[in-house]
C-alpha positions as CSV (number, residue, x, y, z in Angstrom):
1,M,51.1,39.3,33.2
2,T,50.8,39.1,29.4
3,D,50.7,41.4,26.3
4,A,48.1,42.5,23.8
5,T,49.2,40.0,21.2
6,V,49.2,36.9,23.5
7,A,46.1,37.7,25.5
8,P,43.4,37.3,22.8
9,L,45.0,34.1,21.6
10,H,45.8,32.2,24.8
11,L,44.9,34.1,28.0
12,E,41.4,32.6,28.4
13,S,42.7,29.0,28.1
14,L,45.4,29.6,30.7
15,Q,42.9,31.3,33.1
16,A,40.4,28.4,32.6
17,A,43.2,25.8,33.4
18,L,44.3,27.7,36.5
19,E,40.7,28.0,37.7
20,Q,40.1,24.3,37.1
21,A,43.1,23.6,39.3
22,G,41.7,25.8,42.1
23,I,44.1,28.7,41.5
24,T,42.8,32.2,41.6
25,A,44.4,34.5,39.1
26,E,44.1,38.1,37.9
27,A,45.7,39.4,34.6
28,L,47.3,42.6,33.5
29,V,47.7,43.1,29.7
30,L,50.6,45.2,28.6
31,P,51.4,46.6,25.1
32,A,53.2,44.2,22.8
33,G,56.7,44.9,21.5
34,E,60.3,45.7,22.7
35,A,59.4,49.3,23.5
36,T,57.4,48.1,26.5
37,K,60.7,47.3,28.4
38,N,60.8,50.8,29.9
39,W,60.6,52.5,33.3
40,A,57.0,53.5,32.8
41,D,55.7,50.0,32.1
42,L,57.9,48.6,34.8
43,G,56.4,51.0,37.3
44,R,52.9,50.3,36.1
45,T,53.5,46.5,36.5
46,V,54.9,46.9,40.0
47,E,52.1,49.2,41.2
48,W,49.5,46.8,39.7
49,L,51.1,43.9,41.5
50,L,51.1,45.8,44.8
51,G,47.5,46.7,44.2
52,Q,46.8,43.0,43.9
53,K,48.4,42.6,47.4
54,I,51.0,40.2,46.1
55,E,52.9,38.4,48.9
56,R,56.2,36.5,48.7
57,K,54.4,33.1,48.7
58,D,52.3,34.1,45.7
59,I,53.4,33.5,42.1
60,V,53.6,36.0,39.3
61,I,53.3,34.4,35.8
62,A,55.1,35.9,32.9
63,F,52.9,34.8,30.0
64,G,54.4,36.0,26.7
65,G,57.6,36.4,24.8
66,G,61.0,37.7,25.8
67,V,59.7,41.3,26.5
68,I,57.1,40.1,29.0
69,G,59.6,37.6,30.6
70,D,62.3,40.2,31.0
71,L,60.0,42.9,32.3
72,V,57.9,40.7,34.6
73,G,61.0,38.9,35.9
74,F,62.5,42.3,36.8
75,A,59.3,43.4,38.5
76,S,59.3,40.2,40.5
77,A,62.9,40.7,41.5
78,I,62.3,44.1,43.0
79,L,58.8,43.6,44.4
80,R,59.1,43.0,48.1
81,R,62.8,42.3,47.4
82,G,61.9,39.2,45.4
83,V,58.7,37.2,44.8
84,R,58.4,33.9,43.0
85,F,57.6,34.0,39.3
86,V,56.9,31.4,36.6
87,Q,57.9,31.8,32.9
88,I,55.4,30.5,30.3
89,P,57.2,31.6,27.1
90,T,55.0,31.9,24.0
91,T,57.7,32.6,21.3
92,L,60.5,30.4,20.0
93,L,63.0,33.1,21.0
94,S,61.8,33.1,24.6
95,Q,61.5,29.3,24.8
96,V,65.1,28.7,23.7
97,D,66.8,31.7,25.3
98,S,65.3,34.5,27.4
99,S,63.1,32.4,29.7
100,V,66.0,30.3,30.8
101,G,68.8,31.6,33.0
102,G,67.3,34.3,35.3
103,K,68.3,37.4,33.4
104,T,65.6,40.1,33.8
105,G,65.6,43.8,32.9
106,I,64.5,46.7,30.8
107,N,66.0,48.9,28.1
108,S,67.5,52.4,28.4
109,P,68.0,55.0,25.6
110,Q,71.7,54.2,26.3
111,G,71.4,50.6,25.3
112,K,69.5,47.3,25.7
113,N,69.0,45.5,29.0
114,L,71.3,47.8,30.9
115,I,68.9,47.9,33.9
116,G,68.0,44.6,35.5
117,A,68.7,41.8,37.9
118,F,69.4,38.1,38.1
119,H,66.2,36.5,39.4
120,Q,65.6,32.8,38.6
121,P,62.1,31.6,37.8
122,T,60.5,28.9,39.9
123,L,59.4,27.1,36.7
124,V,59.8,27.5,33.0
125,L,56.9,25.8,31.0
126,A,57.5,25.8,27.2
127,D,54.5,24.6,25.2
128,I,55.7,24.2,21.6
129,D,52.2,24.0,20.2
130,V,51.7,27.7,21.1
131,L,54.3,28.5,18.5
132,D,51.8,27.6,15.8
133,T,50.1,31.0,16.4
134,L,53.3,32.9,15.6
135,T,53.7,34.9,12.4
136,P,56.4,33.4,10.1
137,R,58.6,36.5,10.9
138,D,58.3,36.1,14.6
139,F,59.1,32.4,14.4
140,L,62.2,33.1,12.3
141,S,63.3,35.8,14.8
142,G,63.5,33.1,17.5
143,Y,65.5,30.9,15.1
144,G,68.3,33.4,15.3
145,E,68.9,32.3,18.9
146,V,68.6,28.6,18.0
147,A,71.3,28.9,15.4
148,K,73.5,30.8,17.9
149,Y,73.9,27.7,20.0
150,G,75.4,25.7,17.2
151,L,77.6,28.6,16.2
152,L,79.0,29.2,19.7
153,G,79.7,25.7,20.9
154,D,78.2,22.8,18.9
155,E,79.1,22.4,15.3
156,S,77.2,19.1,15.0
157,F,74.0,20.9,16.1
158,F,74.6,23.6,13.4
159,R,75.0,20.8,10.8
160,W,71.7,19.4,12.1
161,L,70.1,22.8,11.7
162,E,71.5,23.2,8.2
163,K,69.6,20.0,7.3
164,N,66.4,20.5,9.3
165,G,66.1,24.2,10.0
166,P,63.7,25.0,7.1
167,A,61.3,22.3,8.4
168,L,61.1,23.4,12.0
169,A,58.0,25.6,11.5
170,R,55.9,22.7,10.2
171,D,57.4,19.7,12.0
172,P,56.6,19.5,15.7
173,A,59.1,16.7,16.4
174,L,62.0,18.6,14.9
175,R,60.8,21.8,16.6
176,A,60.8,20.0,20.0
177,E,64.3,18.7,19.4
178,A,65.6,22.2,18.5
179,V,64.0,23.7,21.6
180,R,65.2,20.8,23.8
181,H,68.8,21.0,22.6
182,S,68.9,24.8,22.9
183,V,67.6,24.8,26.4
184,A,69.9,22.0,27.5
185,M,72.9,24.0,26.1
186,K,71.9,27.2,27.8
187,A,71.0,25.5,31.1
188,G,74.3,23.8,31.3
189,I,76.2,27.0,30.7
190,V,74.1,29.0,33.2
191,Q,74.6,26.3,35.8
192,R,78.3,26.6,35.5
193,D,78.3,30.5,35.4
194,E,75.0,31.9,36.6
195,T,76.1,35.6,36.8
196,E,78.2,35.8,33.6
197,Q,81.7,35.9,35.1
198,G,83.1,33.8,32.3
199,E,81.6,31.1,30.1
200,R,78.1,32.5,30.1
201,A,79.4,35.5,28.0
202,L,79.6,33.1,25.0
203,L,75.8,33.2,24.9
204,N,76.1,36.8,23.7
205,L,77.5,35.7,20.4
206,G,76.1,38.2,17.9
207,H,74.6,40.4,20.6
208,T,77.2,43.1,20.8
209,F,76.4,43.9,17.1
210,G,72.7,43.0,17.4
211,H,71.9,45.1,20.4
212,A,73.6,48.2,18.8
213,L,71.5,47.7,15.7
214,E,68.3,47.3,17.8
215,S,69.1,50.5,19.6
216,A,69.9,52.3,16.4
217,T,66.5,51.3,15.0
218,G,64.7,52.4,18.2
219,Y,63.7,48.9,19.3
220,S,61.0,49.0,16.6
221,D,59.6,46.5,14.2
222,R,62.3,47.5,11.7
223,L,64.5,44.9,13.4
224,L,63.4,42.1,15.7
225,H,65.8,40.8,18.3
226,G,66.5,37.5,16.6
227,E,67.0,39.2,13.3
228,G,69.6,41.5,15.0
229,V,71.3,38.3,16.5
230,A,71.4,36.7,13.0
231,I,73.1,39.8,11.5
232,G,75.3,40.0,14.6
233,C,76.5,36.4,14.3
234,T,77.3,36.9,10.7
235,L,79.3,40.1,11.5
236,A,81.1,38.3,14.3
237,F,82.2,35.6,11.9
238,D,83.1,38.2,9.2
239,L,85.3,40.0,11.8
240,S,86.8,36.7,12.9
241,A,87.8,35.8,9.4
242,R,89.1,39.3,8.6
243,M,91.3,39.0,11.7
244,G,92.6,35.6,10.6
245,L,91.0,33.7,13.4
246,C,88.9,31.4,11.3
247,A,88.6,30.2,7.7
248,Q,87.0,32.4,5.1
249,E,84.4,29.7,4.5
250,A,82.9,30.0,8.0
251,P,81.2,33.4,7.6
252,S,80.0,32.4,4.1
253,R,78.4,29.3,5.6
254,V,76.8,31.3,8.4
255,A,75.3,33.8,6.0
256,A,74.2,31.1,3.5
257,H,72.3,29.3,6.3
258,F,70.5,32.4,7.4
259,A,69.6,33.3,3.8
260,A,68.3,29.7,3.3
261,M,66.0,30.3,6.3
262,G,64.8,33.6,4.8
263,M,66.5,35.7,7.6
264,P,68.6,38.8,7.3
265,S,72.4,38.5,7.6
266,R,73.6,41.9,6.5
267,I,73.1,45.5,7.8
268,S,71.8,46.3,4.3
269,D,68.9,43.9,5.0
270,I,67.5,46.4,7.6
271,P,65.0,48.7,6.0
272,G,65.3,52.5,6.3
273,D,68.2,54.8,7.2
274,L,70.6,53.7,9.9
275,A,73.2,55.5,12.1
276,D,76.8,55.6,10.7
277,D,79.5,53.2,11.7
278,E,81.0,55.5,14.4
279,A,77.5,55.8,16.0
280,L,77.1,52.0,15.9
281,I,80.5,51.5,17.5
282,A,79.5,54.1,20.2
283,L,76.4,52.1,20.9
284,M,78.5,48.9,21.2
285,G,80.5,50.8,23.8
286,Q,77.4,50.8,26.1
287,D,77.3,47.0,25.9
288,K,77.2,45.2,29.3
289,K,80.3,43.2,28.2
290,V,82.5,46.3,28.4
291,Q,85.1,45.7,31.0
292,D,87.7,48.1,32.3
293,G,86.6,50.5,29.5
294,K,87.4,47.9,26.8
295,L,84.8,46.6,24.5
296,R,84.7,42.8,24.5
297,F,83.5,40.8,21.5
298,I,82.5,37.1,21.1
299,L,84.5,35.9,18.1
300,A,85.1,32.4,16.7
301,R,88.0,30.2,15.6
302,G,85.4,28.2,13.6
303,I,81.8,27.2,13.7
304,G,81.2,25.9,17.3
305,E,84.4,27.5,18.6
306,A,83.4,30.9,20.1
307,F,85.6,32.8,22.6
308,V,85.7,36.2,24.3
309,T,88.3,38.8,23.5
310,D,88.9,42.5,23.8
311,E,91.7,42.5,21.3
312,V,89.9,43.9,18.2
313,D,91.4,46.1,15.6
314,F,88.8,48.9,15.1
315,D,89.9,49.6,11.5
316,Q,88.9,45.9,10.8
317,L,85.7,46.4,12.7
318,R,84.8,49.4,10.6
319,A,85.7,47.5,7.4
320,V,83.3,44.7,8.4
321,L,80.5,47.2,9.1
322,R,81.1,49.0,5.8
323,E,81.0,45.7,3.8
324,S,77.8,44.6,5.6
325,R,76.2,47.9,4.5
326,G,76.9,46.9,0.9
């Protein structure tokens, strides 16, 4: 299973390699983009797989970015109550984040990834040379998730990114190290908390804000997922500083790094009109981290020191959103 962006670039090579290994394969090409994570394309995928007479011993390959990985993983989870699948992520974002950990799902008009299941892949195969075919914007979108790992739990990694981040797109060795470190951090957290009962929630740093912004922009090209994460991480540190949890220098450092990378860090960086603050807060209320009716945020006591809390002053939240709009 792949999409209309990946197929013309890489599908023939993958099919030839599988054939050379004596593996018979058929392919379905889905539309590219976040909007594909919907009920209709999920149903289309499941019915196509059933038409191929997929059995539990067969393997479904999710060959694409995070959208394909999430959708195909969910289809594999519900098909015959679970068939094996392999992730071959083709974007930086999917290589360092969405392909690892077993989260699968689709979006709802109510919010992002609200429908899904935990279904671990049999294998994740990340070929960093494939990243050479990404557009600069798509590569940087993935970088939002890379930076998140330093911000949530490894200040030394964030310092490494401040030094080496701008060179990742052109230096394969640095790129490999960024992917390796990110995957190692995520795998360690997932191993300790597979179904997000505690520590794994830290991986959502920036996502409560980011998912609301993605929903408000209709999951369109106006805001890519990693761009939403970058803005969300900056907002999380802005809110932390406003609440007196971390030094004022921390959010400035976060925003400066994303700016140095050529990434958005403020709501005002999103083109076009956007829902008002109350509408954004309402969208945050649909977040999966809501517990007992309380909205939980990932905030920070400093770079590399994230934590989960539901004790947020909504007047301060509104002030942070207002400032980010400029």
